[in-house]
N, CA, C and O of each residue as an XYZ file, in Angstrom:
232
protein
N      84.493     88.776    130.704
C      85.277     87.368    129.975
C      85.085     87.087    128.629
O      86.103     86.897    127.962
N      83.592     86.992    127.877
C      83.709     86.778    126.255
C      84.385     88.146    125.791
O      84.654     88.135    124.590
N      84.752     89.419    126.517
C      85.415     90.324    125.381
C      86.774     89.871    125.305
O      87.469     89.845    124.290
N      87.145     89.458    126.646
C      88.713     89.188    126.530
C      88.908     87.973    125.423
O      89.911     87.744    124.747
N      87.648     87.262    125.440
C      88.027     85.635    124.475
C      88.408     86.505    122.766
O      89.254     86.198    121.926
N      87.418     87.611    122.764
C      87.823     88.057    121.283
C      88.318     88.881    121.112
O      88.328     89.534    120.068
N      88.936     89.110    122.205
C      90.335     90.429    121.996
C      91.159     88.745    121.600
O      91.304     88.427    120.420
N      91.549     87.969    122.544
C      92.517     87.132    121.869
C      92.239     86.177    121.170
O      93.095     85.316    120.967
N      91.225     86.101    120.730
C      90.974     85.525    119.042
C      90.857     86.603    118.435
O      89.726     86.444    117.975
N      91.251     87.798    118.013
C      91.779     88.288    117.075
C      92.675     88.964    117.198
O      92.879     89.798    116.315
N      93.919     88.848    118.782
C      95.544     89.189    118.151
C      95.701     87.936    117.582
O      96.228     88.068    116.477
N      95.479     86.801    117.848
C      95.741     85.356    117.600
C      95.575     85.288    115.804
O      96.349     84.797    114.982
N      94.220     86.000    115.597
C      93.995     86.092    113.668
C      95.305     87.160    112.879
O      95.937     86.969    111.839
N      95.361     88.327    113.895
C      96.184     89.290    113.477
C      97.550     88.652    113.080
O      97.971     88.733    111.926
N      98.527     87.734    114.512
C      99.055     87.106    114.228
C      99.782     85.988    113.348
O     100.951     85.815    113.004
N      98.222     85.097    113.066
C      98.409     84.648    111.711
C      98.162     85.130    110.506
O      98.735     84.547    109.585
N      97.293     86.261    110.169
C      97.392     86.798    108.861
C      98.817     87.534    108.853
O      99.179     87.776    107.701
N      99.932     88.050    110.074
C     100.426     88.441    109.648
C     101.845     87.638    109.282
O     102.792     88.344    108.938
N     102.008     86.374    109.335
C     102.688     85.324    109.694
C     102.102     84.896    107.851
O     102.832     84.621    106.899
N     101.098     84.955    107.870
C     100.729     84.350    106.473
C     101.707     85.377    105.156
O     102.369     85.090    104.159
N     101.334     86.597    105.836
C     101.597     87.794    104.710
C     103.610     87.134    104.732
O     104.282     87.137    103.700
N     104.036     86.769    105.779
C     105.550     87.128    105.666
C     105.550     85.734    105.080
O     106.322     85.756    104.122
N     105.198     84.928    105.183
C     105.492     83.160    104.298
C     104.663     84.027    102.673
O     105.383     83.783    101.705
N     103.874     84.575    102.419
C     102.967     84.401    101.306
C     104.431     85.202    100.395
O     105.055     84.699     99.461
N     104.651     86.470    101.001
C     105.927     87.085    100.178
C     107.491     86.813     99.861
O     108.115     87.228     98.884
N     107.913     86.111    100.799
C     108.831     84.740    101.059
C     108.895     83.951     99.610
O     109.705     83.786     98.698
N     107.796     83.636     99.890
C     106.925     82.285     98.080
C     107.325     83.590     97.219
O     108.521     83.483     96.949
N     106.786     84.792     96.677
C     106.956     85.360     95.308
C     108.215     85.811     95.406
O     108.685     85.609     94.286
N     109.272     86.438     96.264
C     110.609     86.840     96.183
C     111.487     85.290     95.711
O     112.593     85.297     95.170
N     110.878     84.310     95.984
C     112.045     83.118     95.557
C     111.174     82.873     94.379
O     111.839     82.533     93.401
N     110.404     82.911     94.249
C     109.555     82.426     92.697
C     110.054     83.755     91.486
O     110.194     83.528     90.284
N     110.244     84.988     92.074
C     111.091     85.863     90.921
C     112.080     85.169     90.709
O     112.079     84.470     89.695
N     113.438     85.151     91.773
C     114.390     84.814     91.885
C     114.198     83.723     90.505
O     114.319     84.203     89.378
N     113.892     82.225     90.681
C     113.771     81.164     89.970
C     113.354     81.410     88.675
O     114.157     81.204     87.765
N     112.020     81.894     88.380
C     111.995     82.749     87.451
C     113.114     83.481     86.767
O     113.097     83.348     85.543
N     114.156     84.279     87.292
C     114.679     85.138     86.649
C     115.737     83.980     86.351
O     116.102     84.137     85.186
N     116.412     82.828     86.952
C     117.435     82.461     86.677
C     117.123     81.147     86.019
O     118.029     80.320     85.916
N     115.732     80.843     85.494
C     115.189     80.540     84.111
C     115.322     80.683     82.738
O     115.476     79.876     81.821
N     115.173     82.587     82.833
C     115.230     83.314     81.763
C     116.477     83.025     81.245
O     116.739     82.633     80.108
N     117.295     83.268     82.249
C     118.925     82.971     82.080
C     119.143     81.965     81.224
O     119.506     82.032     80.050
N     118.779     80.553     82.214
C     119.362     79.693     81.158
C     119.052     79.678     79.810
O     119.783     79.532     78.830
N     117.199     79.946     79.960
C     116.767     79.625     78.740
C     117.496     80.374     77.399
O     117.490     79.889     76.268
N     118.271     81.965     77.868
C     119.022     82.578     76.794
C     120.377     82.218     76.589
O     120.994     82.586     75.589
N     120.840     81.566     77.423
C     122.621     80.893     77.651
C     122.918     80.453     76.153
O     123.777     80.910     75.398
N     121.982     79.441     75.912
C     122.026     79.508     74.029
C     122.418     80.159     73.322
O     123.537     79.963     72.848
N     121.419     81.516     72.859
C     121.260     82.444     72.276
C     123.139     83.051     72.250
O     123.950     83.155     71.330
N     123.209     83.303     73.570
C     124.243     83.979     73.665
C     125.472     83.464     73.294
O     126.391     84.186     72.905
N     125.579     81.745     73.433
C     126.480     81.134     73.160
C     126.628     80.718     71.315
O     127.658     80.338     70.759
N     125.474     80.906     70.769
C     125.296     80.697     69.952
C     125.660     82.716     68.928
O     126.194     82.825     67.824
N     125.360     83.417     69.444
C     125.852     84.684     69.226
C     126.966     85.401     68.869
O     127.169     86.293     68.046
N     128.274     84.273     70.410
C     129.404     84.637     70.116
C     130.169     83.762     69.407
O     131.257     84.026     68.894
N     129.476     82.499     69.373
C     130.129     81.861     68.171
C     130.355     82.212     66.838
O     131.311     81.983     66.097
N     128.896     83.040     66.595
C     128.657     84.179     65.195
C     129.671     84.899     64.971
O     130.365     84.948     63.955
N     129.767     85.510     66.013
C     130.905     86.695     66.121
C     132.688     86.030     65.831
O     133.564     86.388     65.044
N     132.653     85.271     66.565
C     134.021     84.580     66.275
C     134.005     83.635     64.811
O     135.088     83.080     64.627
N     133.285     83.443     64.071
C     133.387     82.883     62.567
C     133.561     84.180     61.993
O     134.546     84.224     61.257
N     132.901     85.290     62.093
C     133.067     86.314     60.968
C     134.472     87.266     61.437
O     134.759     88.304     60.842
N     135.057     86.874     62.280
C     136.356     87.148     62.345
C     137.574     87.326     61.483
O     138.660     87.594     61.996
């Protein structure tokens, strides 16, 4: 019986680890997307300024 409980604990532990890997992967993906969007927002004013300068120089 002790061996059976040990196996059950290992399986539960493996399942928990797999779930944690999935959650951390999802967090990583969302973080990367958020960082990318923030960079896009940060660069928007620069892009608008460049467009305005190009229009003025025409």
